C-alpha positions in Angstrom: 6.9 -19.8 -23.9 6.0 -19.5 -20.2 6.5 -16.2 -18.4 9.2 -15.7 -15.8 8.4 -16.5 -12.2 7.7 -13.5 -10.0 11.0 -13.8 -8.1 12.8 -12.9 -11.4 10.8 -9.6 -11.8 12.6 -6.4 -11.2 9.5 -5.0 -9.6 9.5 -7.7 -7.0 13.1 -7.1 -6.0 12.8 -3.3 -6.0 9.7 -3.6 -3.8 11.5 -6.0 -1.5 14.4 -3.6 -1.2 12.0 -0.7 -0.4 10.2 -2.9 2.2 13.5 -3.9 3.9 14.6 -0.2 4.0 11.3 0.8 5.6 11.6 -2.1 8.1 15.1 -1.0 9.0 14.0 2.6 9.5 11.2 1.4 11.8 13.5 -0.8 13.8 16.1 1.9 14.1 13.5 4.5 15.1 12.7 2.5 18.2 16.2 3.1 19.7 17.5 6.2 17.9 16.5 9.8 17.1 17.5 10.8 13.6 17.0 14.3 12.4 17.5 15.9 9.0 16.4 19.4 8.4 16.8 22.8 6.8 17.1 26.0 8.8 16.3 29.1 6.8 18.8 32.1 6.8 18.2 34.2 9.9 17.2 31.1 11.9 13.6 32.2 12.0 12.0 29.1 10.6 13.0 25.5 9.7 11.7 22.3 8.3 12.8 19.0 9.9 12.1 15.3 9.4 12.7 13.2 12.5 12.4 9.5 13.1 12.0 8.1 16.6 9.7 6.0 18.7 8.2 4.3 15.7 7.2 7.6 14.1 8.3 9.7 11.2 7.7 13.4 12.1 7.6 16.3 9.8 8.1 19.6 11.6 7.7 23.1 10.2 8.3 25.8 12.8 6.7 28.6 10.8 8.0 32.2 10.6 9.2 34.2 13.6 10.0 31.1 15.6 13.4 31.3 17.3 15.6 28.2 16.6 18.8 29.8 18.0 21.6 28.8 18.2 20.9 27.3 14.8 23.1 27.9 11.8 21.3 28.3 8.5 21.6 25.4 6.1 21.3 21.6 6.1 21.5 19.9 9.5 21.7 16.2 10.3 21.8 14.7 13.8 21.5 11.2 15.3 21.2 10.3 19.0 20.7 7.1 20.9 17.7 7.0 23.1 15.9 4.7 25.4 14.1 1.9 23.5 10.5 2.8 22.7 7.9 0.7 24.6 5.3 0.8 21.9 5.9 -0.9 18.5 2.5 0.1 16.9 1.7 3.7 17.8 -1.5 5.3 16.4 -1.2 5.8 12.6 -1.4 9.5 12.4 -1.5 12.6 14.6 -0.9 16.3 14.4 0.6 18.8 16.8 0.1 22.5 16.6 2.9 24.9 17.7 0.5 27.8 18.4 1.1 29.6 15.2 -0.9 29.0 12.0 2.0 28.2 9.8 3.9 25.8 12.1 3.2 22.4 13.3 4.2 18.7 13.4 2.7 15.8 11.6 3.4 12.3 12.8 3.1 9.2 10.7 3.9 5.8 12.2 6.4 3.5 10.4 4.0 0.5 10.3 1.4 2.6 8.4 4.1 3.7 5.9 5.0 0.0 5.3 1.3 -0.9 4.9 0.8 2.1 2.5 3.6 0.6 0.4 2.8 -3.1 0.7 -0.8 -2.9 -0.4 -0.3 -1.3 -3.8 2.9 -3.2 -4.4 1.2 -6.6 -3.7 -1.7 -5.4 -5.9 0.7 -4.5 -8.7 2.5 -7.9 -8.5 -0.9 -9.8 -8.4 -2.2 -7.8 -11.4 1.0 -8.3 -13.3 1.0 -12.0 -12.6 -2.6 -12.4 -13.6 -2.0 -10.4 -16.8 1.0 -12.5 -17.7 -1.0 -15.7 -17.0 -3.9 -14.4 -19.2 -1.4 -13.7 -22.0 0.0 -17.2 -21.6 -3.5 -18.7 -21.8 -4.2 -16.6 -24.9 -1.0 -17.8 -26.5 -1.9 -21.4 -25.7 -5.3 -21.0 -27.2 -4.0 -19.7 -30.5 -1.4 -22.5 -31.0 
């Protein structure tokens, strides 16, 4: 019995779904600013994830940083913005806010996609090779 082709594998379709989602996020970040975050009670510190300009940003303001007029709790915003000029920004950068606990980390969308595609393609290749090896072993025994 021959193994199923790769396009019938759940791992192929799940990976393709993740890749399409990452691509959509990259495309959307070029013309929108999307923010999701949590403001701690007292509005003295917050954690935000932003996506714009081809980047995913992780912000942590650190303690004693005024975020007023913020309301404590989950916050989600989206804004249209001018289309980003650069499709492939540098893969990673860090920005310090002047206090040791706060800062921003930037990761470009294209590097996120690459960090997913490489292990996923390796997994599919390994699985295909393993299944081919098992098929060859079964053929040798019969």
